C-alpha angles and dihedrals in degrees: 000000000000114000117214121236096221134020133197117203110217092208090063093060103036125097117253127029119306092244089065091058117076117227092244091053090054092048090051092048090049090052093048092048093047090053092052096049118087129213119239140177091298104035113055100177137022123187139162122246129179099311092334141095112221126207129197119199121228102268097213091051090049092052094046095046096048096044093047091051093047092049093045098048099034112178090000092063110137093013092077093052119133086240086081097043093093095045109100117231108249143184115240129190111204122192113196146148095022103171125184117248111244093010129094119289091220129194092267088064089053091053091046089051097052095038093047090048091050091053092047093048092047092051093047091049089053092053101260124135114245134194112196113206129190107199104200126205092234105142141057141071093312089073090059089054092044092052093050088047092049092051088053105036105009129122121198095209093050090047089056099043101041109005099167094052095041095048090047092052091048091049092051092047095049092046090056092048098041113133129164092277092052091050090051091051090048091052091049092050092050092047090053089048090054089049090053094244106181102231099048089042093055092050091048090048090054091052090050099043096046090047093051091048090055093044091053090053093049095043087053089062087056092048090245128132135175130216092206137024105200128159147177089280091068093062100050094109097032089055088065089057089052090051089053092048092052090050094046091051090049091239097122115084126184121223122217089265092053099255118145114235136175118211108228097168119121096234093041089238095128090249087134122025141156127227112224122210134235116238095262088060094249123124113194097224123025127172125179101258096051120098117224116215115184119218085231092065090052091045091049093054093048093045093051091052091052093045103040105018089214128190094215135012119201126194115198113201139127120287094254086078096055094105091047091058094042089057093043091055092045093052091049088052092049087052087060100259105136091183087075085088089066092057115101135192114211105196132191138195130251127274117222128199104020105146130151125221088261090057129249119028108249103156132036087232090063089061093048093048091047095050090048096049094045092048092048089052091051091048095051092049094051118090095209095058108117123220104271131193098232111019092175093057093044091049090051095049095045091043091052091050087053092051094048096045092050088052096046100046097089136039110298091234093060121098113226141190110243119222125183092200094052094044094051099045112129094214132054129027097339139125089242091059091048091053090046092052090047091052092049091051089051092051090051088054091050092049096047101030121249102226116146113276115222102184119033123194097226092188088074093066103055103108115111095249092054091048093050091052090050092048089051091050088052091061096056096099092053090053091049089049092053092050091048090054101048098020091230115143094201093085091060093041095053090044090055094045090051090047 
């Protein structure tokens, strides 16, 4: 049975509510209307269905139009669509990944990294300007502890060769051995750090610089880069200015126990408030249901506005931080910054069950090595794998696609159970299958030449399967548009899998 391309429902254009019209009336009206309408160069067939008028587009015109557009726009196909002509070009600041130095790079950081990168890539493709920021956890009492640990267990060569692993090991060791004296030394070190004492500062700077160097190397494997590595340390002084602003505006209230709080409730009845932190990261009185907003987070937002004058700022973190960002934006608004309304938190669910063969995921690199080795194993055991120049690199790229597609198939806010076997399957709706299809299409191009065609014989592409591929290609801009509106990658992923 032939399926129409477009349908008009008669009920939607008749006077009176649809319940007043009997089904047979609607069928009759549909028939009358279909008889009065005439085909033209675009519409090749008009027929009546149950209460609908159905239109079929001229097949040769469809083939010619789609192919011409694809050949003309090349890799920018879909992006140049008129759908985007009314969307103003904007500047977006996107904060994503944001691991803590010397602490675990957990799976939430991996999700933040690939989701943030997707949003940044999508915006760049659509002609917006993007600033990618990695906001490192690089300040606070833990650095006092880390420094004491490094003096006791540290090794300069290991710090240089594998800083993230070495600092993590040192941090774990010193935490196990921490007694009152250690805590006192850690406090002293951090106080000196806050006072810009030269020696502690240079050690801290080494920790930070070596860590960033290693991060850059690992992110490169993921195809991710950042325009800016900032961190809590940058806003140490500016956070004092924020404190003063909050006091001057009368927004900062002190509780009996001396904690600073900001009332963010609508009725100003303290039904909802946020605890704000002192610069050393301690808040005198913390109970579970309070939200802690650090002055540094406020200072960072204000500073980015001054520096980049952005149109939108997006924070990409897991959904457990939704309230934190809601309060952050509310406090900025109370401070008189109307642009807080243009801040957005893109949240995502939790991933369960991602373990490597060595056990728990501690470093991003563990995940990348694992995906590469598992993929390599699959490739060597498959008969159809061709001899390839660099099997390691191929395994890494295909494995990463598998990882990302598994993550992007559902709504970002959903939690999901991770499975290596399912992710790395070579058949079905997987990243491996997408890469395989892509590779096959490339080899077809190589075999048959891929020079630009000027005249296409459209009569050769009339069979139903060809038409349905072309109709699907025609929808690409709508899918891009949807993803650009709600920042969900699943629209694009399911489009590609269907294609």
